[in-house]
Backbone as a chain_set.jsonl record, in Angstrom:
{"seq": "MEGIFTKRVHEAVKGIPVGETRTYQDVARQAGNPRAYHAVGNILNKNYDPAIPCHRVVRSDGTVGGYNRGEAKKKAILEEERSL", "coords": {"N": [[6.328, 1.261, 17.686], [7.52, 2.9, 14.82], [10.58, 2.497, 13.023], [13.182, 4.682, 11.742], [14.032, 3.96, 9.14], [11.851, 2.44, 8.294], [9.836, 4.395, 8.232], [10.874, 5.987, 6.184], [10.722, 4.201, 4.047], [7.933, 3.872, 3.857], [7.203, 6.511, 3.155], [8.5, 6.75, 0.685], [7.105, 4.864, -0.825], [4.525, 5.892, -0.731], [4.824, 7.931, -2.528], [4.727, 6.829, -5.078], [3.259, 7.065, -8.146], [-0.166, 6.447, -9.244], [-0.668, 3.719, -11.389], [1.977, 3.294, -11.906], [5.035, 1.525, -11.085], [7.605, 0.595, -8.744], [10.761, -0.904, -7.999], [11.712, -3.138, -5.318], [14.343, -2.625, -4.735], [14.636, -0.028, -5.785], [13.023, 1.387, -3.979], [14.387, 0.874, -1.586], [16.773, 2.208, -2.128], [15.844, 4.854, -2.384], [14.973, 5.205, 0.204], [17.311, 5.357, 1.534], [19.09, 3.214, 1.9], [20.46, 1.296, -0.212], [21.018, -1.452, -0.364], [19.193, -2.741, 1.177], [16.93, -4.114, 0.221], [15.572, -6.497, 0.782], [14.721, -5.996, 3.362], [12.917, -3.961, 2.817], [10.893, -5.415, 1.551], [10.036, -6.974, 3.732], [9.103, -4.986, 5.474], [6.989, -3.889, 3.973], [5.355, -6.092, 3.759], [4.15, -6.199, 6.208], [2.439, -4.111, 6.172], [-0.747, -2.679, 6.405], [-2.006, -0.394, 5.888], [-4.025, 1.488, 3.881], [-3.22, 3.874, 2.742], [-0.635, 3.603, 2.053], [0.577, 2.464, -0.737], [1.574, -0.392, -1.158], [1.342, -2.376, -3.021], [2.355, -1.436, -5.368], [5.006, -1.962, -5.54], [7.444, -3.931, -6.945], [9.342, -6.868, -7.994], [12.785, -6.821, -9.117], [13.107, -8.356, -11.4], [10.794, -8.019, -12.75], [8.575, -9.502, -12.04], [5.641, -9.721, -9.929], [6.03, -10.178, -7.18], [5.69, -10.614, -3.587], [2.697, -10.151, -1.569], [0.702, -9.068, 1.051], [-1.987, -9.59, 0.92], [-2.282, -11.473, -0.937], [-0.932, -12.741, -4.0], [-2.477, -12.823, -6.358], [-4.399, -10.865, -5.864], [-2.767, -8.596, -5.77], [-1.843, -8.493, -8.435], [-4.308, -8.029, -9.722], [-5.049, -5.492, -8.708], [-2.941, -3.915, -9.703], [-3.37, -4.193, -12.475], [-5.871, -2.971, -12.716], [-5.224, -0.332, -11.95], [-3.468, 0.372, -14.005], [-5.206, 0.663, -16.087], [-6.533, 2.985, -15.652]], "CA": [[6.863, 2.48, 17.094], [8.252, 2.674, 13.585], [11.937, 2.993, 12.915], [13.413, 5.712, 10.735], [14.049, 3.354, 7.81], [10.459, 2.082, 7.977], [9.146, 5.636, 7.85], [11.383, 6.396, 4.873], [10.144, 3.264, 3.077], [6.523, 4.235, 3.689], [7.14, 7.774, 2.418], [8.894, 6.474, -0.7], [6.024, 4.124, -1.477], [3.405, 6.828, -0.887], [5.112, 8.792, -3.664], [4.625, 6.131, -6.365], [1.982, 7.452, -8.773], [-1.093, 5.428, -9.715], [-0.318, 3.21, -12.705], [3.419, 3.076, -11.987], [5.613, 0.656, -10.076], [9.025, 0.718, -8.424], [11.278, -2.163, -7.47], [12.108, -3.12, -3.911], [15.647, -1.971, -4.689], [14.397, 1.418, -5.968], [12.494, 1.917, -2.717], [15.487, 0.835, -0.616], [17.69, 3.299, -2.493], [15.199, 6.134, -2.044], [14.872, 5.278, 1.661], [18.633, 5.617, 2.089], [19.934, 2.027, 2.07], [20.213, 0.568, -1.454], [21.172, -2.906, -0.238], [18.189, -3.233, 2.123], [15.691, -4.416, -0.5], [14.835, -7.548, 1.505], [14.063, -5.315, 4.485], [11.768, -3.253, 2.247], [9.856, -6.427, 1.4], [9.518, -7.331, 5.063], [8.347, -3.835, 5.978], [5.742, -3.759, 3.223], [4.509, -7.253, 4.055], [3.448, -5.923, 7.468], [1.627, -2.917, 5.979], [-2.172, -2.808, 6.11], [-2.502, 0.975, 5.748], [-4.33, 1.718, 2.468], [-2.55, 5.091, 2.268], [0.697, 3.19, 1.607], [0.249, 1.532, -1.818], [2.684, -1.332, -1.275], [1.15, -3.217, -4.201], [3.079, -0.827, -6.484], [6.416, -2.33, -5.451], [7.632, -5.218, -7.613], [10.71, -7.384, -8.038], [13.644, -6.301, -10.186], [12.956, -9.163, -12.616], [9.522, -7.683, -13.356], [7.456, -10.229, -11.455], [4.983, -8.875, -8.937], [6.524, -10.379, -5.823], [4.705, -10.932, -2.564], [1.696, -9.175, -1.154], [0.065, -9.653, 2.228], [-3.376, -9.947, 0.606], [-2.203, -12.489, -1.974], [-0.343, -12.329, -5.267], [-3.547, -12.594, -7.338], [-4.993, -9.562, -5.537], [-1.789, -7.587, -6.179], [-1.908, -8.415, -9.895], [-5.584, -7.423, -10.096], [-4.995, -4.061, -8.381], [-2.042, -3.282, -10.649], [-4.056, -4.14, -13.774], [-6.923, -1.955, -12.609], [-4.596, 0.993, -11.935], [-2.905, 0.655, -15.329], [-6.279, 0.991, -17.025], [-7.127, 4.288, -15.301]], "C": [[7.709, 2.131, 15.873], [9.66, 3.22, 13.667], [12.048, 4.015, 11.795], [13.386, 5.115, 9.332], [12.64, 2.97, 7.381], [9.676, 3.313, 7.533], [9.585, 6.097, 6.464], [10.826, 5.496, 3.768], [8.694, 3.643, 2.808], [6.38, 5.523, 2.881], [7.499, 7.568, 0.946], [7.761, 5.804, -1.461], [4.8, 5.013, -1.674], [3.586, 7.708, -2.118], [5.022, 8.124, -5.027], [3.261, 6.457, -6.978], [1.13, 6.243, -9.187], [-0.684, 5.018, -11.126], [1.161, 2.958, -12.904], [3.853, 2.115, -10.892], [7.068, 1.052, -9.852], [9.476, -0.648, -7.917], [11.591, -2.018, -5.981], [13.453, -2.409, -3.772], [15.52, -0.461, -4.881], [13.952, 2.054, -4.651], [13.594, 1.942, -1.654], [16.464, 1.973, -0.861], [17.102, 4.645, -2.077], [15.105, 6.318, -0.526], [16.241, 5.408, 2.334], [19.528, 4.417, 2.303], [19.719, 1.089, 0.882], [20.308, -0.952, -1.348], [20.099, -3.529, 0.65], [16.87, -3.594, 1.441], [14.897, -5.543, 0.137], [14.088, -6.945, 2.698], [12.844, -4.549, 4.0], [10.604, -4.23, 2.084], [9.224, -6.807, 2.722], [8.67, -6.21, 5.655], [6.992, -3.762, 5.29], [4.807, -4.931, 3.468], [3.689, -7.046, 5.327], [2.487, -4.729, 7.349], [0.174, -3.274, 5.668], [-2.829, -1.434, 5.983], [-2.775, 1.248, 4.269], [-3.691, 2.986, 1.895], [-1.134, 4.798, 1.764], [0.492, 2.106, 0.549], [1.365, 0.52, -2.099], [2.538, -2.276, -2.467], [1.901, -2.674, -5.414], [4.575, -1.129, -6.467], [6.564, -3.761, -5.956], [9.102, -5.644, -7.564], [11.475, -6.802, -9.22], [13.501, -7.082, -11.486], [11.608, -8.932, -13.299], [8.331, -8.457, -12.825], [6.893, -9.426, -10.288], [5.532, -9.034, -7.531], [5.386, -10.634, -4.856], [3.757, -9.792, -2.268], [0.916, -9.809, -0.01], [-1.41, -9.981, 2.026], [-3.441, -10.956, -0.53], [-1.715, -11.938, -3.302], [-1.411, -12.025, -6.325], [-4.206, -11.235, -7.119], [-4.07, -8.434, -5.994], [-1.834, -7.395, -7.693], [-3.181, -7.703, -10.344], [-5.578, -5.91, -9.842], [-4.102, -3.33, -9.385], [-2.677, -3.156, -12.035], [-5.121, -3.05, -13.79], [-6.323, -0.552, -12.674], [-4.003, 1.354, -13.295], [-3.966, 1.086, -16.321], [-6.915, 2.349, -16.736], [-6.585, 5.405, -16.185]], "O": [[8.505, 1.192, 15.896], [9.914, 4.254, 14.285], [11.123, 4.189, 11.001], [12.785, 5.694, 8.427], [12.275, 3.157, 6.22], [8.934, 3.258, 6.553], [8.763, 6.545, 5.664], [10.497, 5.972, 2.682], [8.277, 3.724, 1.653], [5.515, 5.609, 2.009], [6.868, 8.15, 0.064], [7.493, 6.145, -2.614], [4.109, 4.895, -2.686], [2.604, 8.179, -2.691], [5.222, 8.788, -6.044], [2.225, 6.153, -6.386], [1.654, 5.159, -9.445], [-0.387, 5.872, -11.962], [1.569, 2.462, -13.954], [3.145, 1.911, -9.906], [7.673, 1.751, -10.664], [8.66, -1.448, -7.46], [11.716, -0.908, -5.464], [13.677, -1.677, -2.807], [16.216, 0.306, -4.216], [14.439, 3.115, -4.261], [13.719, 2.914, -0.91], [16.926, 2.623, 0.077], [17.792, 5.474, -1.484], [15.153, 7.443, -0.029], [16.325, 5.553, 3.554], [20.627, 4.566, 2.837], [18.889, 0.182, 0.955], [19.728, -1.662, -2.169], [20.106, -4.743, 0.852], [15.802, -3.4, 2.023], [13.67, -5.554, 0.048], [12.962, -7.341, 3.0], [11.835, -4.493, 4.702], [9.467, -3.913, 2.434], [8.004, -6.947, 2.814], [7.634, -6.468, 6.268], [5.965, -3.592, 5.947], [3.588, -4.775, 3.39], [2.637, -7.665, 5.492], [1.805, -4.381, 8.313], [-0.098, -4.075, 4.774], [-4.055, -1.322, 5.972], [-1.838, 1.241, 3.471], [-3.632, 3.145, 0.676], [-0.51, 5.646, 1.125], [0.258, 0.948, 0.896], [2.016, 0.572, -3.142], [3.512, -2.907, -2.877], [2.067, -3.394, -6.399], [5.324, -0.607, -7.293], [5.906, -4.68, -5.468], [9.977, -4.882, -7.15], [10.881, -6.349, -10.198], [13.746, -6.538, -12.563], [11.306, -9.57, -14.308], [7.189, -8.11, -13.125], [7.57, -8.565, -9.728], [5.494, -8.077, -6.757], [4.245, -10.845, -5.269], [3.975, -8.644, -2.654], [0.515, -10.969, -0.101], [-2.021, -10.6, 2.898], [-4.522, -11.264, -1.032], [-2.043, -10.814, -3.682], [-1.265, -11.079, -7.099], [-4.532, -10.537, -8.079], [-4.533, -7.432, -6.54], [-1.858, -6.264, -8.178], [-3.138, -6.867, -11.246], [-6.053, -5.139, -10.677], [-4.458, -2.254, -9.865], [-2.534, -2.124, -12.691], [-5.249, -2.303, -14.76], [-6.848, 0.317, -13.369], [-4.034, 2.518, -13.692], [-3.671, 1.792, -17.286], [-7.754, 2.811, -17.509], [-6.975, 6.562, -16.027]]}, "num_chains": 1, "name": "protein.A"}
């Protein structure tokens, strides 16, 4: 069973439009705990639901960060979405 913060993270990420990104900190803030950006990363790393576009969440320094299907895959998906 998902916790409340996990549900809030998933909802925040579902709201990121195609072609845009948010930082882990942005998502943590929107989910109600601005300092929980590491927790956001851990939550998204466990996500395999395609309805939750976790690839759209990046690090504050602009790098793509981790992705449970591999960093190269994350970069490719983001590039594809930017071209739409």
